[in-house]
N, C-alpha and C positions, 0 to 999 in steps of 0.2 A: 504494500499500499504506499508507494512512494508519492506522497503529496507534495514533495519538493522536487524541483527540476535539477537534482544534483548530477554531476557529471559521472561520479563514481557510483557503482551499484551499492544500494543500501541494504539489500537483503543478505543477511549473514546466517540464515538457517543452516543447521547441520546436525548430523547424527553424532551425539556425544556420549560415547559408551553405550549404555542401555537406555539412553534418553534422546528423544528427538526435540531439539530446541528450535522453535520458530522465533527468530530474532531479526529485527529491522533497525537500522541505525537511526531512523526517524523517531522511534519510540525509545528515547534515551532512558536507560536504567530499567528497561522492562522487557520481558519475553515470556513466552509460555512453553511448557514442556509436556511431553507425552512419554510415559515409560513404554519401551518397545519390547515386545515378546519375540517378534520375528519380522525380518524384512521379506516381504512377499514378492516385490517387483521393484526394480530400479534400473531405469534407462533414460537416455536422452532421445526423444523422438525428433522428428523433423523440425518441431516448433518449440519444444520446451522439455525441461527435466520432468520426468514422471516417476513418482515414488508411491508405493503402497506398502504399509506396514501394519502388522497386527499390534495393537495397543493393549496395555494391561487392563484398562477400564472402559475404553470407548469403541472396542471392536476394530474392524479394519478402517484405515485412515487413508484417504487419497490426498496426495500433496503434489502441486504443480509449481515448478520453479521456486521451491522453498516455502510456499504458502499453503496451509491446510485448506482444502476445498470442502471436505465433508467427512464425517465419521458415521459409522453405522449407528451409534447410540443417539446422536442428536440431529441427524440430517433432516428429520421431518420438520423441525422448527423453522428452518429456512425454506425448504421446498414448498411447504404449505403456504407460507406467507407470500412468497414472490408469485405464486400461482394463483391462489384463491382470491387474493385481493382484486387483480384485474379480471379474473373470470366472473367474479360476482358483480362487477361493474358493467358487464355487457348483458343485454337481455336475452340474447340467443347465440352464444359463441359456437360457431361451426368450423371455422378455419383459424387455426392457431399456428404461430411460428415461434419456435424456441431457438434463440441464437446462443451458441455455446451449450452448456448443459449436457455434455456427452456422457455424464454419469447416469442419465436417464431419470433422475429424481423429479424434475419438473414435468417431463412427459408423463410419468406415472400419475401425477396429480391431475393433469389436464384430461387424462383418459377417464376420469370419474364423472365427467359431464355427458349426459345422454344426448344433448344436442350436437355434440362434436362429430364432425364428418371426417376431418383430417387434421393431424398435427404434424408439421414439418419440423424435424430436428436438424438444424444446420450447425454442424460441429466441424471446425477446420482441422482438428487433430484426431485422426481415426484411432490413434493409439489410446486416447482417453476412453473411447467407446469400448475398445477391445479389453482393456484391463478392468473396466467397470463391470462388463459382462462376467468376467472371471471372478473378481473379488468383491463385487458389490451387487450381488444378484437381486437383492430386495429392491434395488433401484433400477437396475438395468434390464431385468427380465422382461419388462413391459415393451422393450424396443422391437420385439417380434410381433406385436399387435398389428393386425392388418390396417388399422387407421394411422399407423406411424410411417412417415415418409422420411427416411434418413438421407441427408445430403451432406456428404463430406466435402466441404468447400467453405469459402469466405462468405460469412453471413451478410456482410455489407453488400457485396455484389449480388447476392441472391435476392435481398429486398429490393434493390434497384430494378431487378428483372421482373418484379411482381407488384407494380404500383396499384394501390387501392384494393389489395387482394384479401387482407387479413382482418379479422374481428379483434384478435388479441395478439400482440407480440411481446414476448417475454425474453429479456436479455439476461441470461445467467452467465455473466462473464467473470473471469478472475479479476484481480486488481488491475489498475490501468498502467501496466507495464508490458513491454514486449508486444506480442501479437494482439493483445487485448486493449492496447492504449487507444486505438481508433474508436473503440466502443464508448468512450467517455468524452467525445468531442461534439461540437455544434453540428458538424456535417452529418454525424451519425443520427442525431435527434431529428434532423431534417429528413434523413432516409426513413426513419421510423414513421414519421408523420405521413410521408408519401406512401408508405406500404400499408397503412391502415385505411379502413373504410371510414366514412365520416363520423360514425358513432363508435369507432374503435378505441381501444385502450392499450397503452404500453406500460410495461413495468420493468424496471432495470435494477440490478444490484446497486445499492446506494452507499457503500462503504460504512465504516464504523464511526459514528458521529463523536464518540468520546475522544478519538484520536485524529480524525480526519475532517474536522469542520471547515478548514480552509478549502480543501479539495471539494467538499460537498457544496459549499457556497459557489465555487466556480462552476461545477457541472450543473447545478440547479439554475444558475444564471443563463448558461448556454441553452439549457432545455427550455427555459421560459422565453427566450428569444424566438423559439420555433413554435412551441405549443401555447395556445391560449389558456390552457388549463393544466396546472402542474401542482402536485402535492408531494409530501414527504411523510413517510410512515416509518415506524421503527418496531423491531421485535427482538426477542431474546434468543440468541444461539450461543450456548456456553463455550464451544470450542472455536469461535471466531474471536480474534483479538479484542479484548475489553468486554466481550460477552453481548454486545448490542450490535445489531445489524440494521442498516437503513434501506429503504426502498423508494425509488423515484417512480411515481405514478403520473402518467400524462395522457390527455386525450385531445383530439381535435375538437371535440364538442365542448364549447365554453360553458354550457349550462349543466353539465353532468356534475353532481356533487360526488366527489371522489371518496368522501368520508362515509357515505351511506351505501351499503350493498343493495342491489336491486332485488335480491331475493334473500329472505331470511331462512336460514337453515335450522330445521327442527332438531330435536335430540335424535330422532330416528334417522334424519338425513346424515348427521354427523357419524352415527353408528354405521350406517350403510357405506359411507364414503371413507370410513376408518380414519377420521381426522383426530389427531392427537394435540393439535395446537390451534389451528384456526377455527373461529366461529364468527358469527355475525357480530357478536359483542366485541370480540377481539378486533375485527375489522375497524369498527368505529374508534375503539380505544387507541389503535396503532397511530392515528392521526393526532392524538392529544400528545404534544411533544413536551418533554421537560423544558423548563424555563431557559436553560442555557442553549439548547438547540433552537428553541423558538426565537430567542433573541438573535442568534447567528443568521437565521434564514429570513427574519422579518425584513420586508422590503424587497426580497428576492422572490418569494412566492407569498401567496395569501395563506395565513395560518389561523 
């Protein structure tokens, strides 16, 4: 999560004996560690370093370029929020695009909607898909569903080839470094808007506000220059640095209230959909920002 434009790489994550240490020089004096039972996979793909290890208490862990992407134990907290917030802001989501997300977690959640006709997974790094199928089956087994269309290619170019095509676009991107940097720029938000139908909804990974407020202000400002309707929500994911994850939500529809889901999920709905984090109440609450975040984004977006 390099929110500063330093010339030197700031990611210093490494395997330190029996512990994996996720360390970034931008977080002075702070890192998080996972006790490692076994390294399951470790290689450099065409695009990034790909590591999977079995941890002592969080199950299998996927790491890309030194940054923890998901763990078996708490992945649902992130996958449910980044998926069900935008899906419940559209009255009838039929065509959905997931940019990134090769682990399959977002696709799994999207497939829970009966209205869905097709979900396109556009992942540039096929190796992420392959290792997820092998080591994260609870997330990636869904990728064989006939409604899933896997595109191993650049998501930006794919969106440009499909203007006005999607009801919902979800960007499940790593942090804005390397191949993912372009997914946090104004041009990408313009592409997102162009790829959506007039009542469409986009949701993007929005960094960790406790540590990345400057970066969040920047990307929200760029998004607001493109979309007439932008919101910021937060949720709790223990294994993301600082434990809090943000979500950028945007729509071409200026009248859509992003804080209010269009459908209210009953207890039976939640049971059928096997939701462990998201609910209609959580949706509304996620847009109620702590004062320090609200102060930082005030004037950038409406809060």
